[in-house]
N, C-alpha and C positions, 0 to 999 in steps of 0.2 A: 329380187330380193337379199341381201343379209338381215336375220333379224338379231339384232344386239341386245343383250340384260346390262345397262351397265349397274356400275358397282354402286358410283354417287347417286343416281335414281333410289340406292331400296335407304340410305345412310337415314338414320332419324332426323327428323329437324330437327337445329340447334343444337345436333350432340358432333364433335368432332370423329373424325375419322381417326382407327391409331398413327402415330409420328411415323413417319417410313426414314428409314436411312437415306442420308443420299443420294443420289444415283453415281455408277459409275462416272468417272472424266467421262465428258458428252463428248469426244472426238469421234468418238464412231460414229457419231450422225453425221456429225459434223464432214466426216469423211464418204458414209455414204451419198448421201448427197451432191456430194461432190461426184464421187464416181459415178451417178445417176446422170448427172446434168454433161460430165466428159461425156458417156458414150450415147448421147441427143447432138453431138455434134462432138464429137471427137476429133484434138487435132494426130493422134498418133497411130500404126501404124494399126492391123489388121491382119494376126497372123495366123491359119487355120493348119489344125490338124485334121486328121494327117494328109490331107489335100498339098501343103502348100509344107507343110513340115511332118517327118517321119513320127517323131516322136514327141512329145508333151516338153523335155529338155530340151532336143532341138533349138523348140518354141522358143524357149525362155529366155537357154542364150545368147538367141539373136538380136530379143528384146530388146529397147530403151523404153527407160521411166513412159510413163503413161498410154502406152500399146497394149492391144484386145490380142487374149490368146483366144479363138472358139476353138472347142473339140468335139466334132462328131461326136453322133451318134459310134458305141465299139465298146469292148471289153479292152483295157491296156493294159501290157505286162511288160514282164524283163527290164533289163537294167536298167533301161531311156527313161523310163517312164512311171519311176516309182525314187523315192530319196529326194524327189524337188523340192529344191531350196531357191531362191528366188534372190536373194540376197540382199542388196541396194538399189533393188528395185519399188516404182510401183504400178503394176500388173492389173487388168482386168480378163480373169481368168473363167473360163465360162461353157459352162458344159451347155450342148446344144441338142434339141430334136425333144424335151419333154423330161419329165422326174426319169433319173433312174436310168437313162438310156444311157449316161457315159459313164460308165466302170475304169477308178484307175483302182488293179489288182498289186499290194506291194507283197505277194505269195509270201506272206509270214517272214518275208526274210530285210526288211524297214519298213522307217515312214513312209506313209504314203506322201503325206508333204510337210517340211521343217522351217519354223522362222524364227530367225535368233539376232539377236543384237541390232534389232532395225526400228526403233519404236518411234520412228516419225515418217514410216514407209508403209504405205496403208494399201497393200496388193492386197482385193477384192478374189474372193470363192464362193464359183456361184452354180449350182444344178448339177453339183456332180455328185459320182457314188461310189463311196471310199469305203475298198474292204480290205480285209485282212492288212493289218498294218503293226508293226512290230517293229521296237515298244508301242508305236500310236499312230494310230491316224493321220492326229493332226500333232506336230511338235509347236506348243511358244513359247519364246524366251527370250524376257526386254524385247517384245518386238508385236506389230499393231494390224496384223492381219484381221479384214474383215470378208465373215463367213456365214454365208447366210443359200436358206432355201437346200439342205443340201442332204444327207445321209451317212454313217459311220456307220460299217457295218464289221461283226466277227475278228473285229482286233484285239490284241495283249489290251490296252487300253487307247479307249474313241479317242479323245482330243489330252490333253497335258498342256496344262494354263498358267505358266509362272511368270510374272513381272508382266502382268496383262491387266485393261482396261478398256476393252471393248465389251462387243456386246452381242456375239451370236446370236443367229432367232432361223427360226423354221427349218430344224437339224431334228432325223431322226438317228438316235447314237440304241444301234441294236445290237446285243450276242458278244457283248466284251467279257473277256475276259478274267481283267485285274481292273476293276470297276473302267464306266462310263464315261467319265469327267470329271479331272485331277486337276484341282485351282489350289493352288499355293505361291509360296515365296513372294509375300505383298502384293497379290494383286487384289485390285477393284474391280472387278465386274462384275456381266451381268450375263445372262441366257432366259432366250424370250420365246413363245413359240412354238418349244420343241416337246418332244415326246422322247424321256429315257427309259430302256425293257430291258427285260429278257440278257441281262447283262450277271456278271459274277464279282468276286475282288474280297479282299479281308475286311477289310473299314471304308461300309461306303459302297457297295459295290454298283450301283450308279452314281450317285454323286458323294466325293470328298472333297472335305476342305481343309487344309492347315493353316494356318499363318496367314489366313486371305479371309476377303468378303464379298462374299456373292450375292447377288440378288436372282431370284428363281421367279418368273410369271409369266402368266399362261401356260403354263409344262402340266403334263400329264411325268410321274415316273412311278411305273408296276413292274414285278413282274420280277425281279432283282432279288440275288440271293448273295450273303453276304456268310464269312464263312465266321466272322468273327462281331464287332457292331455293324450296326446300322447299315440295313436291310436296303431301303434308299439313301438316305443320306446323314453322311458321316462329318461332322463338325469339330473339329481341335484347336485349341487358339485362335480364335476367328468370329467370323459372323454371319448369320445366314437371314435373309428374307424369301418366303414364299408369299406370292401373292399369286393366289388366283390358280392353284396347286390342288391336282389331284397326283394323292399320293399311295397306290392301292394294290394289294397281290406279294408286296416283298417282305421277305424270310431272312431274320436274323439266326444264327448258332448262340450266338452271344447275345446282348443287352439294345434292345434299340430296333425291332420289327420296320418301323418307317421310319425314327428320326432319333441317332446320341449324339447328344450332346457331352463335350467334353471342356472347361470352358471356357465357355463361349457362351455370346448372345445368338437368340433365336426371338424374328419377328411372325406372327401369320397373320393372312388377312386372306377372308374369303377361300380356306385350305379344307379339305376333307383329305384326312386320315382314318382307312376304315381297312376292314382286312389282312392289316398287314399283322406277321408271326414273328414272335421272340421266342427262343426255346430256352432261354433262361428268364428275361426279366422282361419289361416294358417290351409290349407289344408295337403303342406307337408312338413314345415319345420316350426316351432316356434320359435324363437330366444327371451331366456331375459336375459340380460345381456351377452353372447354368443359369442366365435369366432367360424367361419366354416371357414374351407376350402372345396372345392368345388373343382376336378380335376378329368376331364374325366365320366362325369355322367347326369345324365337327370334325371330332375326336369319338368315334362310335365305330365297336363290331374291334377292334383288335384282341388281338388273344398272347399271351404268356402263363403257363404251368406254375409263375411266384408271381409277388406279387407286381401290383400298379402293371395291369391290362393297356392302359387307356396309355398313360404317365405314369412316370414314378421317378421322385424328385429325391435327391440326398439333399442331407441336413444340410449343402453349402449350395443349395437351388432355390431359384425362384420360379412360382408362375403364375401370371394374371389373367382371368376367365372373364372376356367381356361379350356379350354378344353373340354365344355362343353354344353352342349344345358337347356337353359333356358325359359319358357314363358314368357320374360319382363312385359307383360300387368299381370301378376299374384306376381310381385314383391311387395311389401308393406313396411310400416312403412317406420319411421325417422334412423334408423340405417346405420352405413357408409356401402358401399356396390362396390365394385371395379373387374370389368369387362376385363379380358385379351381378348386381338386383337381375341385369339381362340375360342371365343364362340359363337356358332352357336342359333339364336333367331329364326330358325324355324323348324316347327313341328316334330320332330325323327320318324313319319310313324310306328308305334308297325303294328304288324300284327294284334290284334286285344284287344284293349286297353278298350273297353266299357264302362261303363257308371256310372257316380260316385251317379247315382242312387243305384249301386248295393251293397255298402257297407256296414257292416261286409260281404266278399266274398272271395273266394280262386278263383277267376274266373277270365279271362282275358289272352290274350299272347303279352306276352310282348317280343319278339323276333323283329326285323327287320326286316320292308321289304325291297327287290330289288328298292336302290333307296333312300334311308333315308340317309339325310346329317349324320350322327350318324356311320357309315358304311363306314370305308374307310379318303379319305382326310387326311390333314395336319396331323390332332389328330389320325388316326387310328379310330379304335372301338373305341364306350362311349358308355357308359351303360355297363348293369351286364351280356347282352346277345346278339349273335353276327346275321348274318342276316340267316333266317329262315322260314320263311312262306310255310308253305306246304310240308316241307322237315324234315327228324328227325332233331329235334334241337341239338345243340348242345350248352355244356353250358359253357363261361369261367372259366380257372381255373388259379391259382397260381405255380409256381415252389416248392412253401411248402406245396403245397395241393398235385400234386404229390409226392413230398416225400413222405408225412406223406402215401397214400394209398397202398407205398411199401413197408412199414416198418416191 
């Protein structure tokens, strides 16, 4: 049986948790429930690739709204298996045979999938391994695909989401060369239960948010390397909420090895930022003209040769820490900072934090050792992970994640 550690159980009695930004439009949840129900009693046709249709495009062209396209294990290449656009249809496209067995390889000449100008058509992608999409593994503009339980690898950009309001979940985005996830143009969306790693880019190698809002929940962002700012996350003129997130082993050549905020707002809950490196300033968080609220989170062991190893606040920025652990000697800049009485200024005692000489890397063990000041006490657990050195690790979770797992 899965052992779950729930943040609500760790909250201080009578003390409200941080206010969360509104969830993205919940249409994706409704659509997902619809698709699951439709799969159980599906009124449309089931179209199988390659036994009935030689290519994925052939199946998509033949399909009508409500149909399922089931893709058998194998690697699919060539013009008829890339740049797939379902148009104004709602389809259920699923890889069969288990994780990683259905590979759609765009061979660096096209997107794997594109969705555009279809905001009320909720095609579902599930169980796919998308490779070498150029410019994108998945491109979305003013459309509403439901994307889940898939991997996106070695693309130029893993996913580009513009005017999107959905909730991708269960993804691994790995090895992209120009940002793993780009969110822009008025999007208000979420990504849940996913790993974003080993990618590069100029601004935000892991996640880039410009003019949009994103909730990141129950995710790991690690080992990404930005040639400018924001090794893990870059947010400009937007908003980001991080809930139950580990941001570790990321690097940038400019400011914000973990997070770079520019004229934006950020909320961190039960989030760990550690062993991120900035060649310039702010190994953890760099904030310019922005505001941050940090609760039940850890900023410790980040590195930068200049001011503000953990967080740097310019004169137009502010941050409030509540029930969080922060190395106060690594706080820099002239912005406003508030420490609530609950703040912990001592080493969180990670199992194996490693060295800042390592990033970009996915190495490290950021569970808490027995005796950690972040494991229990008035604030309950602080950070992304529980106490588990030498034990079977148990990740934190939320009621939303539990509900999503049983949909």
